PyMOL CGO cylinders between C-alpha atoms (Angstrom):
from pymol import cmd
from pymol.cgo import CYLINDER

trace = [
    CYLINDER, -0.77, -23.92, 2.23, -2.08, -20.46, 2.59, 0.3, 1, 1, 1, 1, 1, 1,
    CYLINDER, -2.08, -20.46, 2.59, -0.85, -17.88, -0.22, 0.3, 1, 1, 1, 1, 1, 1,
    CYLINDER, -0.85, -17.88, -0.22, -1.56, -14.34, -0.10, 0.3, 1, 1, 1, 1, 1, 1,
    CYLINDER, -1.56, -14.34, -0.10, -0.16, -11.73, -2.52, 0.3, 1, 1, 1, 1, 1, 1,
    CYLINDER, -0.16, -11.73, -2.52, -0.46, -8.06, -1.67, 0.3, 1, 1, 1, 1, 1, 1,
    CYLINDER, -0.46, -8.06, -1.67, -0.13, -5.35, -4.11, 0.3, 1, 1, 1, 1, 1, 1,
    CYLINDER, -0.13, -5.35, -4.11, 0.89, -1.89, -3.15, 0.3, 1, 1, 1, 1, 1, 1,
    CYLINDER, 0.89, -1.89, -3.15, 2.16, 0.87, -4.82, 0.3, 1, 1, 1, 1, 1, 1,
    CYLINDER, 2.16, 0.87, -4.82, 5.59, 1.72, -4.92, 0.3, 1, 1, 1, 1, 1, 1,
    CYLINDER, 5.59, 1.72, -4.92, 6.29, 4.62, -3.01, 0.3, 1, 1, 1, 1, 1, 1,
    CYLINDER, 6.29, 4.62, -3.01, 8.46, 4.33, 0.15, 0.3, 1, 1, 1, 1, 1, 1,
    CYLINDER, 8.46, 4.33, 0.15, 6.80, 1.45, 2.26, 0.3, 1, 1, 1, 1, 1, 1,
    CYLINDER, 6.80, 1.45, 2.26, 9.93, 0.69, 4.39, 0.3, 1, 1, 1, 1, 1, 1,
    CYLINDER, 9.93, 0.69, 4.39, 11.50, -2.69, 4.76, 0.3, 1, 1, 1, 1, 1, 1,
    CYLINDER, 11.50, -2.69, 4.76, 10.17, -2.70, 8.40, 0.3, 1, 1, 1, 1, 1, 1,
    CYLINDER, 10.17, -2.70, 8.40, 6.48, -1.68, 7.28, 0.3, 1, 1, 1, 1, 1, 1,
    CYLINDER, 6.48, -1.68, 7.28, 6.23, -5.24, 5.05, 0.3, 1, 1, 1, 1, 1, 1,
    CYLINDER, 6.23, -5.24, 5.05, 7.75, -7.14, 7.58, 0.3, 1, 1, 1, 1, 1, 1,
    CYLINDER, 7.75, -7.14, 7.58, 4.85, -5.89, 10.11, 0.3, 1, 1, 1, 1, 1, 1,
    CYLINDER, 4.85, -5.89, 10.11, 2.31, -6.71, 7.11, 0.3, 1, 1, 1, 1, 1, 1,
    CYLINDER, 2.31, -6.71, 7.11, 3.49, -10.08, 6.40, 0.3, 1, 1, 1, 1, 1, 1,
    CYLINDER, 3.49, -10.08, 6.40, 3.68, -10.86, 10.19, 0.3, 1, 1, 1, 1, 1, 1,
    CYLINDER, 3.68, -10.86, 10.19, 0.14, -9.76, 10.81, 0.3, 1, 1, 1, 1, 1, 1,
    CYLINDER, 0.14, -9.76, 10.81, -1.03, -11.28, 8.11, 0.3, 1, 1, 1, 1, 1, 1,
    CYLINDER, -1.03, -11.28, 8.11, 0.54, -14.69, 8.93, 0.3, 1, 1, 1, 1, 1, 1,
    CYLINDER, 0.54, -14.69, 8.93, -1.01, -14.24, 12.58, 0.3, 1, 1, 1, 1, 1, 1,
    CYLINDER, -1.01, -14.24, 12.58, -4.50, -13.60, 11.45, 0.3, 1, 1, 1, 1, 1, 1,
    CYLINDER, -4.50, -13.60, 11.45, -4.46, -16.66, 9.23, 0.3, 1, 1, 1, 1, 1, 1,
    CYLINDER, -4.46, -16.66, 9.23, -3.19, -18.56, 12.02, 0.3, 1, 1, 1, 1, 1, 1,
    CYLINDER, -3.19, -18.56, 12.02, -5.60, -16.98, 14.62, 0.3, 1, 1, 1, 1, 1, 1,
    CYLINDER, -5.60, -16.98, 14.62, -8.83, -17.39, 12.53, 0.3, 1, 1, 1, 1, 1, 1,
    CYLINDER, -8.83, -17.39, 12.53, -8.38, -20.11, 10.25, 0.3, 1, 1, 1, 1, 1, 1,
    CYLINDER, -8.38, -20.11, 10.25, -5.61, -22.28, 12.07, 0.3, 1, 1, 1, 1, 1, 1,
    CYLINDER, -5.61, -22.28, 12.07, -3.61, -22.59, 9.43, 0.3, 1, 1, 1, 1, 1, 1,
    CYLINDER, -3.61, -22.59, 9.43, 0.41, -23.26, 10.05, 0.3, 1, 1, 1, 1, 1, 1,
    CYLINDER, 0.41, -23.26, 10.05, 2.29, -20.00, 9.90, 0.3, 1, 1, 1, 1, 1, 1,
    CYLINDER, 2.29, -20.00, 9.90, 5.18, -22.37, 8.74, 0.3, 1, 1, 1, 1, 1, 1,
    CYLINDER, 5.18, -22.37, 8.74, 3.44, -23.19, 5.57, 0.3, 1, 1, 1, 1, 1, 1,
    CYLINDER, 3.44, -23.19, 5.57, 1.94, -19.70, 5.02, 0.3, 1, 1, 1, 1, 1, 1,
    CYLINDER, 1.94, -19.70, 5.02, 3.23, -17.65, 2.33, 0.3, 1, 1, 1, 1, 1, 1,
    CYLINDER, 3.23, -17.65, 2.33, 2.95, -14.19, 2.07, 0.3, 1, 1, 1, 1, 1, 1,
    CYLINDER, 2.95, -14.19, 2.07, 4.12, -12.29, -1.32, 0.3, 1, 1, 1, 1, 1, 1,
    CYLINDER, 4.12, -12.29, -1.32, 4.44, -8.14, -1.98, 0.3, 1, 1, 1, 1, 1, 1,
    CYLINDER, 4.44, -8.14, -1.98, 4.44, -7.25, -4.71, 0.3, 1, 1, 1, 1, 1, 1,
    CYLINDER, 4.44, -7.25, -4.71, 5.36, -3.26, -4.97, 0.3, 1, 1, 1, 1, 1, 1,
    CYLINDER, 5.36, -3.26, -4.97, 3.99, -1.59, -8.43, 0.3, 1, 1, 1, 1, 1, 1,
    CYLINDER, 3.99, -1.59, -8.43, 5.46, 1.96, -9.95, 0.3, 1, 1, 1, 1, 1, 1,
    CYLINDER, 5.46, 1.96, -9.95, 2.56, 4.55, -9.84, 0.3, 1, 1, 1, 1, 1, 1,
    CYLINDER, 2.56, 4.55, -9.84, 3.00, 4.74, -13.28, 0.3, 1, 1, 1, 1, 1, 1,
    CYLINDER, 3.00, 4.74, -13.28, 2.16, 1.15, -13.79, 0.3, 1, 1, 1, 1, 1, 1,
    CYLINDER, 2.16, 1.15, -13.79, -1.18, 1.31, -11.48, 0.3, 1, 1, 1, 1, 1, 1,
    CYLINDER, -1.18, 1.31, -11.48, -4.03, 3.25, -12.28, 0.3, 1, 1, 1, 1, 1, 1,
    CYLINDER, -4.03, 3.25, -12.28, -7.74, 3.82, -11.42, 0.3, 1, 1, 1, 1, 1, 1,
    CYLINDER, -7.74, 3.82, -11.42, -10.76, 6.21, -12.65, 0.3, 1, 1, 1, 1, 1, 1,
    CYLINDER, -10.76, 6.21, -12.65, -8.73, 6.35, -16.18, 0.3, 1, 1, 1, 1, 1, 1,
    CYLINDER, -8.73, 6.35, -16.18, -5.52, 8.08, -14.94, 0.3, 1, 1, 1, 1, 1, 1,
    CYLINDER, -5.52, 8.08, -14.94, -2.49, 6.68, -13.45, 0.3, 1, 1, 1, 1, 1, 1,
    CYLINDER, -2.49, 6.68, -13.45, -1.72, 7.02, -9.96, 0.3, 1, 1, 1, 1, 1, 1,
    CYLINDER, -1.72, 7.02, -9.96, 1.29, 9.11, -10.52, 0.3, 1, 1, 1, 1, 1, 1,
    CYLINDER, 1.29, 9.11, -10.52, -1.05, 12.13, -12.06, 0.3, 1, 1, 1, 1, 1, 1,
    CYLINDER, -1.05, 12.13, -12.06, -3.80, 11.46, -9.43, 0.3, 1, 1, 1, 1, 1, 1,
    CYLINDER, -3.80, 11.46, -9.43, -1.31, 11.84, -6.37, 0.3, 1, 1, 1, 1, 1, 1,
    CYLINDER, -1.31, 11.84, -6.37, 0.39, 14.82, -8.28, 0.3, 1, 1, 1, 1, 1, 1,
    CYLINDER, 0.39, 14.82, -8.28, -3.03, 16.25, -8.65, 0.3, 1, 1, 1, 1, 1, 1,
    CYLINDER, -3.03, 16.25, -8.65, -3.78, 15.87, -5.22, 0.3, 1, 1, 1, 1, 1, 1,
    CYLINDER, -3.78, 15.87, -5.22, -0.64, 17.47, -4.04, 0.3, 1, 1, 1, 1, 1, 1,
    CYLINDER, -0.64, 17.47, -4.04, -1.38, 20.58, -6.15, 0.3, 1, 1, 1, 1, 1, 1,
    CYLINDER, -1.38, 20.58, -6.15, -4.49, 21.21, -4.53, 0.3, 1, 1, 1, 1, 1, 1,
    CYLINDER, -4.49, 21.21, -4.53, -3.40, 20.62, -0.96, 0.3, 1, 1, 1, 1, 1, 1,
    CYLINDER, -3.40, 20.62, -0.96, -0.45, 23.00, -1.86, 0.3, 1, 1, 1, 1, 1, 1,
    CYLINDER, -0.45, 23.00, -1.86, -3.16, 25.55, -3.19, 0.3, 1, 1, 1, 1, 1, 1,
    CYLINDER, -3.16, 25.55, -3.19, -5.15, 25.21, -0.28, 0.3, 1, 1, 1, 1, 1, 1,
    CYLINDER, -5.15, 25.21, -0.28, -2.68, 25.35, 2.30, 0.3, 1, 1, 1, 1, 1, 1,
    CYLINDER, -2.68, 25.35, 2.30, -2.12, 28.76, 1.00, 0.3, 1, 1, 1, 1, 1, 1,
    CYLINDER, -2.12, 28.76, 1.00, -5.45, 30.02, 0.78, 0.3, 1, 1, 1, 1, 1, 1,
    CYLINDER, -5.45, 30.02, 0.78, -5.65, 29.19, 4.55, 0.3, 1, 1, 1, 1, 1, 1,
    CYLINDER, -5.65, 29.19, 4.55, -2.10, 31.42, 5.18, 0.3, 1, 1, 1, 1, 1, 1,
    CYLINDER, -2.10, 31.42, 5.18, -3.35, 34.37, 3.39, 0.3, 1, 1, 1, 1, 1, 1,
    CYLINDER, -3.35, 34.37, 3.39, -6.54, 34.62, 5.26, 0.3, 1, 1, 1, 1, 1, 1,
]
cmd.load_cgo(trace, "trace")
């Protein structure tokens, strides 16, 4: 009985996208390892970006900074 736990940040992933992930992981386990799809369990945990961090910061802070930098860069391109 394969069990796969996928953890992603909660930021707009659709029900259809999650269904695709589940189907493709199940297919891979069947194709590569010969596992029975009826015994394969896939769990997707969505974690709030305030609860996921790396490089000493939350994902919320990192993404906000990256968005501000991208907006600033786009503004500089238009001014040229």
